[in-house]
C-alpha positions in Angstrom: 30.2 4.4 5.5 33.8 5.4 4.7 35.8 5.2 7.9 39.2 6.3 6.6 40.1 7.3 3.0 43.5 5.7 2.5 44.2 7.5 -0.8 46.6 10.4 -1.0 45.4 13.7 -2.1 42.0 15.4 -2.2 39.1 15.0 -1.5 39.4 13.0 1.7 36.1 11.0 1.9 36.6 9.9 5.5 33.3 9.9 7.4 31.3 10.1 4.1 28.2 8.0 3.4 28.8 5.6 0.5 26.7 3.2 -1.5 28.0 -0.3 -1.9 27.8 -1.1 -5.6 28.9 -4.8 -5.4 32.0 -6.8 -6.4 33.8 -6.0 -9.6 36.8 -7.2 -11.7 39.6 -4.7 -11.0 40.9 -4.6 -14.5 37.7 -4.8 -16.7 35.1 -3.3 -14.2 32.8 -6.3 -15.0 30.5 -7.4 -12.1 31.7 -10.4 -10.2 30.4 -12.7 -7.4 31.4 -12.4 -3.8 35.0 -13.8 -3.3 36.0 -13.3 -7.0 35.9 -9.6 -7.2 36.9 -6.4 -5.4 34.2 -4.3 -3.5 33.4 -1.0 -5.1 31.7 1.9 -3.3 30.2 5.1 -4.7 30.6 8.4 -2.8 28.7 11.2 -4.5 30.0 11.0 -8.2 33.2 9.2 -7.2 33.9 5.5 -7.1 36.3 4.0 -4.5 37.7 0.4 -4.5 37.3 -1.4 -1.2 41.1 -1.6 -0.7 41.5 2.2 -1.1 39.7 2.9 2.2 38.5 1.4 5.4 34.8 1.0 5.3 31.9 -0.7 6.9 28.2 -1.4 6.2 25.9 1.0 7.9 22.3 -0.4 7.4 21.0 1.6 10.4 22.5 4.8 9.0 24.1 5.5 12.3 26.9 7.4 10.7 30.4 7.7 12.2 30.0 6.6 15.8 32.2 6.8 18.9 32.8 3.1 18.6 34.1 3.6 15.0 36.5 6.3 16.3 37.7 4.0 19.1 38.2 1.0 16.8 40.0 3.2 14.2 42.4 4.5 16.9 43.1 0.9 18.0 43.7 -0.2 14.5 46.1 2.7 13.8 48.1 1.8 17.0 48.3 -1.9 15.9 49.3 -0.9 12.4 52.0 1.5 13.6 53.3 -1.3 15.8 53.4 -3.8 13.0 55.1 -1.3 10.7 57.7 -0.5 13.4 58.3 -4.3 14.0 58.7 -4.9 10.3 61.2 -2.1 10.0 63.2 -3.4 13.0 63.0 -6.9 11.6 64.2 -5.7 8.2 67.1 -3.8 9.7 68.1 -6.8 11.8 68.1 -9.0 8.7 70.1 -6.4 6.8 72.7 -6.2 9.6 73.0 -9.9 9.8 73.5 -10.3 6.0 76.2 -7.5 6.1 78.2 -9.4 8.7 78.3 -12.7 6.9 
């Protein structure tokens, strides 16, 4: 199940059912073992790498649930906070280096 498609552009596959194809080498596309490859998912005729989207296993085929929605909103808030803190920390560091 694709929770959020993090790629820019169309089509947005958020909420779509996906098939986990396994772990693969990012450059060659050759199959790899767990821990030495990148997960790949198939959505219709398209393949997505695991880092291009937020996804979860859905063995019960429950689809996009209310709990998914709640966890995504929590994750987004945390991510926005981390990005805000990183920007503030970067600005503080730039201001300090400019003074010295």
